[in-house]
MARBA-3410 file (N, C-alpha, C, O; in Angstrom, 1 decimal):
254
7.4,13.7,4.1,7.8,12.3,4.2,8.7,11.9,3.0,8.2,12.0,1.8 ~ 9.9,11.6,3.2,10.9,11.2,2.2,11.0,9.7,2.2,11.3,9.1,3.2 ~ 10.7,9.1,1.0,10.9,7.6,0.9,11.4,7.2,-0.5,11.4,8.1,-1.4 ~ 11.8,6.0,-0.6,12.3,5.5,-1.9,12.0,4.1,-2.1,11.6,3.4,-1.1 ~ 12.2,3.5,-3.3,12.1,2.1,-3.6,13.4,1.5,-3.9,14.3,2.1,-4.6
13.7,0.4,-3.3,15.0,-0.2,-3.5,14.9,-1.8,-3.4,14.1,-2.3,-2.7 ~ 15.7,-2.4,-4.2,15.9,-3.9,-4.1,16.8,-4.2,-3.0,18.0,-3.8,-3.1 ~ 16.4,-4.8,-2.0,17.2,-5.1,-0.8,17.5,-6.6,-0.6,16.6,-7.4,-0.7 ~ 18.8,-6.9,-0.5,19.2,-8.3,-0.3,18.9,-8.7,1.2,19.3,-8.0,2.1 ~ 18.3,-9.9,1.4,18.1,-10.4,2.7,19.5,-10.9,3.2,20.1,-11.8,2.7
19.9,-10.3,4.3,21.2,-10.7,4.9,21.1,-11.8,5.9,22.0,-12.7,6.0 ~ 19.9,-11.9,6.6,19.7,-12.9,7.6,18.2,-13.1,7.8,17.4,-12.2,7.7 ~ 17.9,-14.4,8.0,16.5,-14.7,8.3,16.4,-15.7,9.4,17.2,-16.7,9.5 ~ 15.5,-15.5,10.4,15.3,-16.4,11.5,13.8,-16.6,11.7,12.9,-15.8,11.3 ~ 13.4,-17.7,12.3,12.0,-17.9,12.8,12.0,-17.8,14.3,12.7,-18.5,15.0
11.2,-16.9,14.8,11.1,-16.6,16.2,10.1,-17.4,17.0,10.2,-17.7,18.1 ~ 9.0,-17.8,16.3,8.0,-18.6,16.8,7.3,-19.4,15.7,7.8,-19.3,14.6 ~ 6.2,-20.1,15.9,5.7,-20.9,14.9,5.2,-20.1,13.7,5.1,-20.6,12.6 ~ 4.8,-18.8,13.9,4.3,-18.0,12.8,4.9,-16.6,12.8,4.4,-15.7,12.1 ~ 6.0,-16.4,13.5,6.7,-15.1,13.5,8.1,-15.2,12.9,8.8,-16.1,13.4
8.4,-14.4,12.0,9.7,-14.4,11.3,10.5,-13.1,11.4,9.9,-12.1,11.6 ~ 11.8,-13.2,11.2,12.7,-12.1,11.5,13.6,-12.0,10.3,14.4,-12.9,10.0 ~ 13.5,-10.9,9.5,14.3,-10.6,8.4,15.2,-9.4,8.6,14.7,-8.3,9.0 ~ 16.5,-9.5,8.2,17.4,-8.3,8.2,17.8,-8.1,6.7,18.3,-9.1,6.1 ~ 17.6,-6.9,6.2,17.9,-6.7,4.8,18.9,-5.5,4.7,19.0,-4.6,5.5
19.7,-5.6,3.6,20.7,-4.6,3.3,20.0,-3.5,2.6,19.5,-3.6,1.5 ~ 19.8,-2.3,3.3,18.9,-1.3,2.8,19.5,0.0,2.5,18.8,0.9,2.0 ~ 20.8,0.1,2.6,21.5,1.4,2.1,20.9,2.6,2.6,20.8,2.8,3.8 ~ 20.5,3.5,1.7,20.0,4.8,2.1,18.6,4.7,2.8,18.3,5.7,3.6 ~ 17.9,3.7,2.7,16.6,3.5,3.4,16.9,3.4,4.9,16.2,3.9,5.7
18.0,2.6,5.2,18.3,2.5,6.7,18.8,3.8,7.2,18.6,4.1,8.4 ~ 19.5,4.6,6.4,20.1,5.9,6.9,18.9,6.9,7.2,19.0,7.7,8.1 ~ 17.8,6.8,6.4,16.7,7.7,6.6,15.7,7.2,7.6,14.9,8.1,8.1 ~ 15.6,6.0,8.0,14.6,5.4,8.8,14.6,5.9,10.2,15.7,6.2,10.8 ~ 13.4,6.0,10.8,13.3,6.3,12.3,12.4,5.3,13.0,11.6,4.6,12.3
12.6,5.1,14.3,11.8,4.2,15.0,10.3,4.5,14.9,9.9,5.6,15.0 ~ 9.6,3.4,14.7,8.1,3.6,14.5,7.6,3.7,13.1,6.4,3.6,12.8 ~ 8.5,3.9,12.1,8.1,3.9,10.7,7.9,2.5,10.2,8.2,1.5,10.9 ~ 7.5,2.4,8.9,7.2,1.1,8.4,7.7,1.1,6.9,8.0,2.1,6.3 ~ 7.6,-0.1,6.3,7.9,-0.3,4.9,6.8,-1.0,4.2,6.0,-1.7,4.8
6.7,-0.8,2.9,5.7,-1.5,2.1,6.6,-2.5,1.2,7.4,-2.0,0.4 ~ 6.3,-3.8,1.3,7.1,-4.8,0.7,6.3,-5.4,-0.4,5.2,-5.9,-0.2 ~ 6.9,-5.5,-1.6,6.2,-6.0,-2.8,6.2,-7.6,-2.7,7.2,-8.2,-2.4 ~ 5.0,-8.1,-3.0,4.8,-9.6,-3.1,4.4,-10.0,-4.5,3.4,-9.5,-5.0 ~ 5.2,-10.8,-5.1,4.9,-11.2,-6.5,3.4,-11.7,-6.7,3.0,-12.5,-5.9
2.7,-11.2,-7.7,1.4,-11.7,-8.0,0.3,-10.9,-7.2,-0.9,-11.2,-7.4 ~ 0.7,-10.0,-6.3,-0.2,-9.2,-5.5,-0.2,-7.8,-6.0,0.9,-7.2,-6.2 ~ -1.4,-7.2,-6.1,-1.4,-5.8,-6.5,-0.9,-4.8,-5.4,-0.2,-3.9,-5.7 ~ -1.2,-5.1,-4.2,-0.8,-4.3,-3.1,0.4,-4.8,-2.4,0.5,-6.0,-2.2 ~ 1.2,-3.9,-2.0,2.4,-4.3,-1.1,1.9,-4.6,0.3,0.8,-4.3,0.6
2.8,-5.2,1.1,2.5,-5.6,2.4,3.2,-4.6,3.4,4.4,-4.5,3.4 ~ 2.4,-3.9,4.3,3.1,-3.0,5.2,3.7,-3.8,6.4,3.0,-4.6,7.0 ~ 4.9,-3.6,6.7,5.6,-4.3,7.8,6.4,-3.2,8.6,7.1,-2.4,8.0 ~ 6.2,-3.2,9.9,6.9,-2.2,10.8,8.4,-2.5,10.8,8.8,-3.6,10.7 ~ 9.1,-1.4,10.9,10.5,-1.5,11.1,10.8,-1.8,12.5,10.4,-1.1,13.4
11.5,-2.9,12.7,11.9,-3.4,14.1,13.3,-2.9,14.5,13.5,-2.5,15.7 ~ 14.2,-2.9,13.6,15.6,-2.4,13.9,16.2,-1.6,12.8,15.9,-1.9,11.6 ~ 17.1,-0.7,13.2,17.8,0.1,12.3,19.3,0.1,12.6,19.6,0.5,13.8 ~ 20.1,-0.3,11.7,21.6,-0.3,12.0,22.2,0.5,10.9,22.4,0.1,9.8 ~ 22.5,1.8,11.3,23.1,2.7,10.3,24.5,2.4,9.9,25.0,2.7,8.8
25.2,1.7,10.8,26.6,1.4,10.5,26.7,0.3,9.5,27.6,0.3,8.6 ~ 25.8,-0.7,9.5,25.8,-1.7,8.5,24.8,-1.5,7.4,24.7,-2.2,6.5 ~ 24.0,-0.4,7.6,23.0,0.0,6.6,22.0,-1.1,6.4,21.6,-1.4,5.3 ~ 21.4,-1.6,7.5,20.4,-2.7,7.4,19.2,-2.3,8.1,19.2,-1.4,9.1 ~ 18.1,-2.8,7.7,16.8,-2.7,8.4,16.3,-4.1,8.8,16.6,-5.1,8.1
15.7,-4.2,10.0,15.2,-5.5,10.5,13.7,-5.4,10.5,13.1,-4.4,11.0 ~ 13.0,-6.5,10.1,11.6,-6.6,10.1,11.2,-7.9,10.8,11.7,-9.0,10.5 ~ 10.3,-7.8,11.7,9.7,-8.9,12.4,8.2,-8.9,12.2,7.6,-8.0,12.5 ~ 7.7,-10.0,11.6,6.4,-10.0,11.1,5.7,-11.4,11.4,6.4,-12.4,11.6 ~ 4.4,-11.3,11.4,3.6,-12.5,11.7,2.9,-12.9,10.4,2.4,-12.1,9.7
2.8,-14.2,10.1,2.1,-14.7,9.0,0.6,-14.6,9.2,0.1,-15.2,10.1 ~ 0.0,-13.8,8.3,-1.5,-13.5,8.5,-2.2,-13.7,7.2,-3.5,-13.6,7.2 ~ -1.6,-14.0,6.1,-2.2,-14.2,4.9,-1.3,-14.7,3.8,-0.1,-15.0,4.1 ~ -1.7,-14.6,2.6,-0.9,-15.2,1.5,0.4,-14.3,1.3,1.5,-14.9,1.0 ~ 0.3,-13.0,1.5,1.5,-12.2,1.3,2.6,-12.4,2.3,3.8,-12.6,1.9
2.2,-12.4,3.5,3.2,-12.7,4.6,3.7,-14.2,4.6,4.8,-14.5,5.0 ~ 2.8,-15.1,4.1,3.2,-16.5,4.0,4.3,-16.6,2.9,5.3,-17.3,3.1 ~ 4.2,-15.8,1.8,5.2,-15.8,0.8,6.5,-15.2,1.4,7.6,-15.8,1.2 ~ 6.4,-14.2,2.1,7.6,-13.5,2.7,8.3,-14.5,3.7,9.5,-14.5,3.8 ~ 7.5,-15.3,4.4,8.1,-16.3,5.3,8.9,-17.3,4.6,9.7,-18.0,5.2
8.6,-17.5,3.3,9.4,-18.6,2.5,10.6,-18.0,1.9,11.4,-18.8,1.4 ~ 10.9,-16.8,2.0,12.1,-16.2,1.4,13.3,-16.7,2.3,13.1,-17.2,3.4 ~ 14.5,-16.5,1.7,15.7,-17.0,2.4,16.8,-16.0,2.2,16.7,-15.1,1.4 ~ 17.9,-16.1,3.0,19.0,-15.2,2.9,19.6,-15.3,1.5,19.8,-16.3,0.9 ~ 19.9,-14.1,1.0,20.4,-14.0,-0.4,19.3,-13.6,-1.4,19.6,-13.1,-2.5
18.0,-13.8,-1.0,16.9,-13.3,-1.9,16.9,-11.8,-1.8,17.4,-11.2,-0.9 ~ 16.2,-11.2,-2.8,16.0,-9.8,-2.9,14.5,-9.4,-2.7,13.6,-10.1,-3.2 ~ 14.3,-8.3,-1.9,12.9,-7.8,-1.7,12.8,-6.4,-2.3,13.7,-5.6,-2.1 ~ 11.7,-6.1,-3.0,11.4,-4.8,-3.4,10.7,-4.0,-2.3,9.6,-4.3,-2.0 ~ 11.4,-3.0,-1.8,11.0,-2.3,-0.6,10.8,-0.8,-0.8,11.7,-0.2,-1.3
9.6,-0.4,-0.4,9.3,1.1,-0.4,9.4,1.5,1.1,8.6,1.1,1.9 ~ 10.3,2.5,1.4,10.5,2.9,2.8,11.4,4.1,2.8,12.0,4.5,1.8 ~ 11.6,4.7,4.0,10.7,4.5,5.2,9.5,5.3,5.1,9.5,6.5,4.6 ~ 8.4,4.8,5.6,7.1,5.4,5.5,6.5,5.8,6.8,6.8,5.2,7.8 ~ 5.6,6.8,6.8,4.9,7.2,8.0,5.7,8.1,9.0,6.8,8.4,8.7
5.0,8.4,10.1,5.6,9.2,11.1,6.0,8.3,12.3,5.2,7.5,12.7 ~ 7.2,8.4,12.7,7.7,7.6,13.8,7.6,8.2,15.2,6.9,9.2,15.3 ~ 8.2,7.5,16.2,8.1,8.0,17.5,9.1,9.2,17.7,10.2,9.2,17.2 ~ 8.6,10.2,18.4,9.5,11.4,18.9,10.0,11.0,20.2,9.3,11.0,21.2 ~ 11.3,10.7,20.3,11.9,10.2,21.6,12.2,11.3,22.6,12.1,11.0,23.8
12.6,12.4,22.2,12.9,13.5,23.1,14.0,13.1,24.0,15.0,12.5,23.6 ~ 13.9,13.5,25.3,15.0,13.3,26.3,15.0,11.9,26.7,14.0,11.4,27.4 ~ 16.0,11.1,26.4,16.1,9.7,26.7,16.6,9.5,28.1,16.9,8.3,28.5 ~ 16.8,10.5,28.9,17.1,10.4,30.3,15.8,10.2,31.2,15.9,10.0,32.4 ~ 14.7,10.4,30.5,13.4,10.3,31.2,13.1,8.8,31.5,13.6,7.9,30.8
12.3,8.5,32.5,11.8,7.2,32.8,10.7,6.9,31.7,9.6,7.5,31.8 ~ 11.0,5.9,30.8,10.1,5.6,29.7,9.5,4.2,29.9,10.3,3.3,30.3 ~ 8.3,4.0,29.5,7.7,2.7,29.5,7.2,2.4,28.1,6.5,3.3,27.5 ~ 7.6,1.3,27.6,7.2,0.8,26.2,6.2,-0.3,26.4,6.6,-1.4,26.9 ~ 5.0,-0.2,25.9,3.9,-1.2,26.1,3.6,-1.8,24.7,3.1,-1.1,23.8
3.8,-3.1,24.6,3.6,-3.7,23.3,2.8,-5.0,23.5,3.0,-5.8,24.4 ~ 1.8,-5.2,22.6,1.0,-6.4,22.6,1.2,-7.2,21.4,0.9,-6.7,20.3 ~ 1.6,-8.5,21.5,1.8,-9.4,20.3,2.7,-8.8,19.3,3.8,-8.5,19.6 ~ 2.2,-8.8,18.0,3.0,-8.3,16.9,3.2,-6.8,17.0,3.8,-6.2,16.1 ~ 2.6,-6.1,18.0,2.8,-4.7,18.2,4.1,-4.5,19.0,4.5,-3.3,19.1
4.8,-5.5,19.4,6.1,-5.4,20.1,7.2,-4.9,19.2,8.0,-4.0,19.6 ~ 7.4,-5.5,18.0,8.6,-5.1,17.2,8.8,-3.7,16.9,10.0,-3.2,17.0 ~ 7.8,-2.8,16.6,8.1,-1.4,16.4,8.7,-0.6,17.6,9.2,0.4,17.4 ~ 8.5,-1.2,18.8,9.0,-0.5,20.0,10.5,-0.8,20.3,11.1,0.0,21.0 ~ 11.0,-1.8,19.7,12.4,-2.2,20.0,13.4,-1.1,19.8,14.2,-0.8,20.6
13.4,-0.6,18.6,14.4,0.4,18.2,14.2,1.7,19.0,15.1,2.4,19.3 ~ 12.9,2.0,19.3,12.6,3.2,20.1,13.1,3.1,21.5,13.5,4.1,22.1 ~ 13.1,1.9,22.1,13.5,1.7,23.4,15.1,1.7,23.6,15.6,2.0,24.6 ~ 15.8,1.5,22.5,17.2,1.3,22.5,18.0,2.5,23.2,18.7,2.3,24.1 ~ 17.7,3.7,22.7,18.5,4.8,23.3,18.2,5.1,24.8,19.0,5.9,25.4
17.1,4.6,25.3,16.7,4.9,26.7,17.5,4.0,27.6,17.7,4.3,28.8 ~ 18.0,2.8,27.1,18.8,1.9,28.0,18.1,1.6,29.2,16.9,1.1,29.2 ~ 18.8,1.7,30.4,18.2,1.3,31.7,17.1,2.2,32.1,16.5,2.0,33.2 ~ 16.9,3.3,31.4,15.8,4.2,31.8,14.5,3.7,31.3,13.4,4.3,31.6 ~ 14.5,2.7,30.5,13.3,2.2,29.9,12.8,0.8,30.5,13.7,0.0,30.8
11.5,0.7,30.6,10.9,-0.6,31.0,10.0,-1.0,29.9,9.1,-0.3,29.4 ~ 10.2,-2.2,29.3,9.3,-2.8,28.3,8.3,-3.7,28.9,8.7,-4.7,29.6 ~ 7.0,-3.4,28.8,5.9,-4.2,29.3,5.3,-4.9,28.1,4.6,-4.2,27.3 ~ 5.5,-6.2,28.0,5.1,-6.9,26.8,4.1,-8.0,27.1,4.2,-8.7,28.0 ~ 3.1,-8.0,26.2,2.0,-9.0,26.4,1.9,-9.9,25.2,2.0,-9.6,24.1
1.6,-11.2,25.6,1.5,-12.3,24.5,0.4,-13.3,25.0,-0.1,-13.3,26.1 ~ 0.0,-14.1,24.0,-1.0,-15.1,24.3,-0.5,-16.1,25.3,-1.2,-16.5,26.3 ~ 0.7,-16.6,25.1,1.3,-17.7,25.9,2.8,-17.6,25.8,3.4,-16.8,25.1 ~ 3.5,-18.5,26.6,4.9,-18.5,26.6,5.5,-18.7,25.2,6.5,-18.1,24.9 ~ 4.9,-19.6,24.5,5.4,-19.9,23.1,5.4,-18.8,22.2,6.1,-18.8,21.2
4.6,-17.8,22.5,4.4,-16.6,21.6,5.3,-15.5,21.9,5.4,-14.5,21.2 ~ 6.1,-15.6,23.0,7.0,-14.5,23.4,8.1,-14.2,22.4,8.8,-15.2,22.0 ~ 8.3,-13.0,22.0,9.3,-12.6,21.0,10.0,-11.4,21.5,9.5,-10.6,22.2 ~ 11.3,-11.3,21.2,12.1,-10.1,21.4,12.4,-9.7,22.8,13.0,-8.7,23.1 ~ 12.1,-10.5,23.8,12.4,-10.3,25.2,13.9,-10.0,25.4,14.3,-9.1,26.0
14.7,-11.0,24.8,16.1,-10.8,25.0,16.7,-9.6,24.3,17.7,-9.1,24.7 ~ 16.1,-9.2,23.2,16.5,-8.1,22.4,16.4,-6.8,23.2,17.2,-5.9,23.2 ~ 15.2,-6.6,23.9,15.0,-5.5,24.8,16.1,-5.5,25.9,16.6,-4.5,26.3 ~ 16.3,-6.7,26.5,17.3,-6.8,27.6,18.7,-6.4,27.1,19.5,-5.9,27.8 ~ 19.0,-6.7,25.8,20.3,-6.3,25.3,20.4,-4.8,25.2,21.5,-4.3,25.2
19.3,-4.2,25.0,19.3,-2.7,25.0,19.6,-2.1,26.4,19.9,-0.9,26.5 ~ 19.5,-3.0,27.4,19.7,-2.5,28.8,18.3,-2.2,29.4,18.3,-1.7,30.6 ~ 17.2,-2.5,28.7,15.9,-2.2,29.2,15.4,-3.3,30.2,15.8,-4.4,30.1 ~ 14.7,-2.9,31.2,14.0,-3.9,32.1,12.8,-4.4,31.2,12.2,-3.7,30.4 ~ 12.5,-5.7,31.5,11.4,-6.3,30.7,10.4,-7.0,31.7,10.8,-7.8,32.5
9.2,-6.6,31.6,8.1,-7.3,32.3,7.2,-7.9,31.2,6.8,-7.3,30.2 ~ 6.8,-9.2,31.5,6.0,-10.0,30.5,4.7,-10.3,31.2,4.6,-10.7,32.3 ~ 3.6,-10.3,30.4,2.3,-10.8,30.8,1.8,-11.7,29.7,2.0,-11.5,28.5 ~ 1.1,-12.8,30.1,0.6,-13.7,29.1,-0.9,-14.0,29.5,-1.3,-14.0,30.7 ~ -1.7,-14.2,28.4,-3.1,-14.4,28.6,-3.4,-15.6,29.5,-4.4,-15.6,30.3
-2.6,-16.7,29.3,-2.9,-17.9,30.0,-2.0,-18.1,31.3,-2.2,-19.1,32.0 ~ -1.2,-17.2,31.6,-0.4,-17.3,32.8,0.8,-18.2,32.7,1.4,-18.5,33.7 ~ 1.2,-18.6,31.5,2.3,-19.6,31.3,3.6,-18.9,31.5,4.6,-19.6,31.6 ~ 3.7,-17.6,31.5,4.9,-16.9,31.7,4.6,-15.5,32.2,3.8,-14.8,31.7 ~ 5.3,-15.1,33.3,5.1,-13.7,33.8,3.7,-13.5,34.4,3.1,-14.4,35.0
3.2,-12.3,34.3,2.0,-11.9,34.9,0.8,-12.6,34.2,0.8,-12.6,32.9 ~ -0.2,-13.1,34.9,-1.3,-13.7,34.3,-2.4,-12.7,34.2,-3.1,-12.4,35.1 ~ -2.6,-12.2,32.9,-3.6,-11.1,32.7,-3.1,-10.1,31.8,-2.2,-10.3,31.0 ~ -3.8,-8.9,31.8,-3.5,-7.8,30.9,-2.1,-7.2,31.3,-1.8,-7.0,32.4 ~ -1.4,-6.8,30.3,-0.1,-6.2,30.5,-0.3,-4.8,31.1,0.6,-4.3,31.9
-1.5,-4.2,30.9,-1.7,-2.9,31.5,-1.9,-2.9,33.0,-1.7,-1.9,33.7 ~ -2.1,-4.1,33.5,-2.2,-4.3,35.0,-0.8,-3.9,35.6,-0.7,-3.4,36.7 ~ 0.3,-4.2,34.8,1.6,-4.0,35.4,2.0,-2.5,35.4,2.9,-2.2,36.2 ~ 1.3,-1.7,34.7,1.6,-0.3,34.6,1.2,0.4,35.9,1.8,1.4,36.3 ~ 0.3,-0.2,36.7,-0.1,0.5,37.9,1.0,0.6,38.9,1.0,1.5,39.8
2.0,-0.3,38.9,3.1,-0.3,39.9,4.3,0.4,39.3,5.3,0.4,40.0 ~ 4.2,1.0,38.2,5.4,1.7,37.6,5.3,3.2,37.7,4.3,3.8,37.6 ~ 6.5,3.8,37.9,6.6,5.2,37.9,7.3,5.6,36.6,8.3,5.0,36.2 ~ 6.7,6.5,35.8,7.3,6.8,34.5,7.0,8.3,34.1,6.0,8.9,34.7 ~ 7.8,8.8,33.2,7.6,10.2,32.7,7.0,10.2,31.3,6.4,11.2,30.9
7.0,9.1,30.6,6.5,9.1,29.2,6.1,7.7,28.9,6.8,6.7,29.3 ~ 5.1,7.5,28.0,4.6,6.2,27.6,4.7,6.1,26.0,4.4,7.1,25.3 ~ 5.1,4.9,25.6,5.1,4.6,24.1,4.4,3.3,24.0,4.6,2.4,24.8 ~ 3.5,3.1,23.0,2.7,1.9,22.9,2.4,1.5,21.5,2.3,2.4,20.6 ~ 2.3,0.2,21.3,1.8,-0.3,20.0,1.1,-1.7,20.2,1.7,-2.5,21.0
0.0,-1.9,19.7,-0.7,-3.1,19.9,-2.2,-3.0,19.5,-2.6,-2.0,18.8 ~ -3.0,-3.9,20.0,-4.5,-3.9,19.6,-5.2,-2.7,20.3,-4.7,-2.2,21.3 ~ -6.2,-2.3,19.6,-6.9,-1.1,20.0,-7.4,-1.0,21.5,-7.2,0.0,22.1 ~ -7.9,-2.1,22.0,-8.3,-2.1,23.5,-7.2,-1.8,24.4,-7.3,-1.1,25.4 ~ -6.0,-2.4,24.1,-4.8,-2.1,24.9,-4.4,-0.6,24.8,-4.1,0.0,25.8
-4.4,-0.1,23.6,-4.0,1.3,23.4,-4.9,2.2,24.1,-4.5,3.2,24.6 ~ -6.2,1.9,24.0,-7.2,2.8,24.7,-7.0,2.8,26.2,-7.1,3.9,26.8 ~ -6.6,1.7,26.8,-6.4,1.6,28.2,-5.1,2.4,28.5,-5.0,3.0,29.6 ~ -4.1,2.3,27.7,-2.8,3.0,27.9,-3.0,4.5,27.8,-2.5,5.2,28.7 ~ -3.8,4.9,26.9,-4.1,6.4,26.7,-4.9,6.9,28.0,-4.6,8.0,28.4
-5.8,6.1,28.5,-6.6,6.5,29.7,-5.6,6.7,30.9,-5.7,7.6,31.6 ~ -4.7,5.7,31.0,-3.8,5.8,32.2,-2.8,7.0,32.0,-2.6,7.7,33.0 ~ -2.4,7.2,30.8,-1.5,8.4,30.6,-2.2,9.7,30.9,-1.6,10.6,31.5 ~ -3.5,9.8,30.5,-4.3,11.0,30.8,-4.4,11.2,32.3,-4.3,12.3,32.8 ~ -4.7,10.1,33.0,-4.8,10.1,34.5,-3.5,10.5,35.2,-3.5,11.3,36.2
-2.4,10.0,34.7,-1.1,10.4,35.2,-0.6,11.7,34.7,0.4,12.3,35.3 ~ -1.2,12.2,33.7,-0.8,13.5,33.1,0.7,13.4,32.6,1.5,14.3,32.8 ~ 0.9,12.3,31.8,2.2,12.1,31.2,2.0,12.0,29.7,1.0,11.5,29.2 ~ 3.0,12.5,28.9,2.9,12.4,27.5,2.9,10.9,27.0,3.5,10.0,27.6 ~ 2.1,10.6,26.0,2.0,9.3,25.5,1.9,9.3,23.9,1.2,10.1,23.4
2.6,8.4,23.3,2.6,8.2,21.9,2.2,6.8,21.6,2.8,5.9,22.1 ~ 1.3,6.6,20.6,0.8,5.3,20.3,0.9,5.1,18.8,0.7,6.0,18.0 ~ 1.2,3.8,18.4,1.2,3.4,17.0,0.0,2.6,16.7,-0.3,1.6,17.3 ~ -0.9,3.1,15.8,-2.1,2.5,15.5,-1.9,1.4,14.4,-1.1,1.5,13.5 ~ -2.6,0.3,14.6,-2.6,-0.8,13.7,-3.8,-0.7,12.8,-4.9,-0.7,13.3
-3.6,-0.6,11.5,-4.7,-0.5,10.6,-4.4,-1.1,9.2,-3.2,-1.1,8.8 ~ -5.4,-1.6,8.5,-5.1,-2.2,7.2,-4.8,-1.0,6.2,-5.4,0.0,6.2 ~ -3.7,-1.2,5.5,-3.2,-0.2,4.6,-3.2,-0.8,3.2,-3.0,-2.0,3.0 ~ -3.3,0.1,2.2,-3.2,-0.3,0.8,-2.0,0.4,0.2,-1.0,-0.3,0.0 ~ -2.0,1.7,-0.1,-0.9,2.3,-0.8,0.3,2.6,0.2,1.4,2.5,-0.2
0.0,3.0,1.4,1.0,3.3,2.4,1.6,4.7,2.3,2.4,5.0,3.1 ~ 1.1,5.5,1.4,1.6,6.9,1.2,0.5,7.9,1.3,0.8,9.1,1.0 ~ -0.7,7.5,1.6,-1.8,8.5,1.7,-2.6,8.8,0.5,-3.3,9.8,0.4 ~ -2.3,8.1,-0.6,-3.0,8.3,-1.9,-4.4,7.7,-2.0,-5.3,8.3,-2.5 ~ -4.5,6.5,-1.4,-5.8,5.8,-1.6,-6.8,6.1,-0.5,-8.0,5.9,-0.7
-6.4,6.7,0.6,-7.3,7.2,1.6,-8.0,6.0,2.3,-9.1,6.2,2.8 ~ -7.4,4.8,2.3,-8.1,3.7,2.8,-8.0,3.5,4.3,-8.9,2.9,4.9 ~ -7.0,4.0,5.0,-6.7,3.7,6.4,-7.1,4.9,7.2,-6.3,5.4,8.0 ~ -8.3,5.4,7.1,-8.8,6.6,7.8,-8.9,6.3,9.3,-9.3,5.2,9.7 ~ -8.7,7.3,10.1,-8.8,7.3,11.5,-9.3,8.6,12.0,-9.0,9.6,11.5
-10.1,8.5,13.1,-10.6,9.8,13.7,-9.6,10.4,14.6,-9.0,9.8,15.5 ~ -9.4,11.7,14.4,-8.4,12.5,15.1,-9.0,13.8,15.6,-10.1,14.2,15.2 ~ -8.3,14.4,16.5,-8.8,15.8,17.0,-7.6,16.7,17.2,-6.5,16.2,17.6 ~ -7.9,18.0,16.9,-6.8,19.0,17.2,-7.5,20.3,17.4,-8.4,20.7,16.7 ~ -7.1,21.0,18.4,-7.7,22.3,18.8,-9.2,22.2,19.0,-9.9,23.1,18.6
-9.6,21.1,19.5,-11.1,20.9,19.8,-11.9,20.5,18.6,-13.1,20.4,18.7 ~ -11.3,20.3,17.5,-12.0,19.9,16.2,-11.7,18.5,15.8,-10.5,18.1,15.8 ~ -12.7,17.7,15.5,-12.5,16.4,15.0,-12.4,16.3,13.5,-13.0,17.1,12.8 ~ -11.5,15.4,13.0,-11.4,15.3,11.6,-10.9,13.9,11.3,-10.5,13.1,12.2 ~ -10.8,13.5,10.1,-10.3,12.2,9.7,-8.9,12.3,9.1,-8.7,13.1,8.1
-8.0,11.6,9.7,-6.6,11.6,9.1,-6.4,10.2,8.6,-7.3,9.4,8.5 ~ -5.1,9.8,8.3,-4.8,8.5,7.7,-3.6,8.0,8.4,-2.6,8.6,8.6 ~ -3.7,6.7,8.8,-2.7,6.0,9.6,-1.4,6.0,8.9,-0.3,6.2,9.5 ~ -1.4,5.7,7.6,-0.1,5.6,6.8,0.6,6.9,6.7,1.9,6.9,6.7 ~ -0.1,8.0,6.5,0.6,9.3,6.2,0.7,10.1,7.5,1.8,10.7,7.8
-0.3,10.3,8.3,-0.3,11.1,9.5,0.3,10.3,10.6,0.7,10.9,11.6 ~ 0.3,9.0,10.6,0.8,8.1,11.6,1.9,7.3,11.0,2.6,7.7,10.1 ~ 2.1,6.0,11.4,1.2,5.3,12.3,1.3,5.8,13.8,0.4,5.4,14.6 ~ 2.3,6.6,14.1,2.4,7.1,15.5,1.7,8.4,15.7,1.9,9.4,14.9 ~ 0.9,8.5,16.7,0.1,9.7,17.1,0.3,10.0,18.6,0.6,9.1,19.4
0.2,11.3,18.9,0.1,11.7,20.3,-1.3,11.2,20.8,-2.3,11.3,20.1 ~ -1.3,10.6,22.0,-2.5,9.9,22.5,-3.7,10.9,22.5,-4.8,10.5,22.3 ~ -3.4,12.1,22.9,-4.6,13.1,23.1,-5.2,13.5,21.8,-6.3,14.1,21.7 ~ -4.6,13.1,20.6,-5.1,13.5,19.3,-6.0,12.4,18.7,-6.5,12.6,17.6 ~ -6.1,11.2,19.4,-6.8,10.1,18.8,-8.2,10.0,19.4,-8.3,10.1,20.7
-9.2,9.9,18.6,-10.6,9.7,19.1,-11.0,8.3,19.0,-11.0,7.6,18.0 ~ -11.3,7.7,20.2,-11.7,6.3,20.3,-13.2,6.1,20.1,-14.0,7.0,20.5 ~ -13.6,5.0,19.5,-15.0,4.7,19.4,-15.5,4.2,20.7,-14.9,3.5,21.5 ~ -16.8,4.5,21.0,-17.4,4.0,22.2,-17.1,4.7,23.4,-17.6,4.4,24.5
END
């Protein structure tokens, strides 16, 4: 894993919903090295630990990285107050991203809430071969739908309250889809259901696990997760071994 620290200027900032923000930063070599599904650790003044934020977009021509994040505490609240022209101290790119393989395959990208942003860049090269199945609490919480459509992807939306799209779980929508490969990011119950469906359909599946991280480089060993390989269970770490894993290698609780 090759990563670096850099002061990155915020080129653009937008607010996507009441608590979700969109930052594009001038990242130079960090953007050149980044892959879909990786993340960054962003320094917050006054805090010992950096804040892990998934990479939403990579533009190698302009050498920028895009981050879409939700305010969940003091660190992300500070980040939400930054503005274009400010500089961020960023450690990136970190972790293992998605292996995209043949982009002529029929791919489905399943994202729940703030698990949607890491999938956007991964879906881009698939174009019209990709369907993005996105789940949110309600219509007001929907983000990045138009961005997937700009990729050429089909987009299906589910909301918990039925205010937009399918009323219910986004995984309900997968039953009517034909696909060759699955990619997913979101809450654990959703990922567990996606992995079960992939196993039943006998299609490859890659999932990005959400876990609290401290160092982001595998030194503190705080983000342990149960994995298996060759019939043997062991503990790996989301930040270093992931956050993206092959579905068959993840051991679920219960």
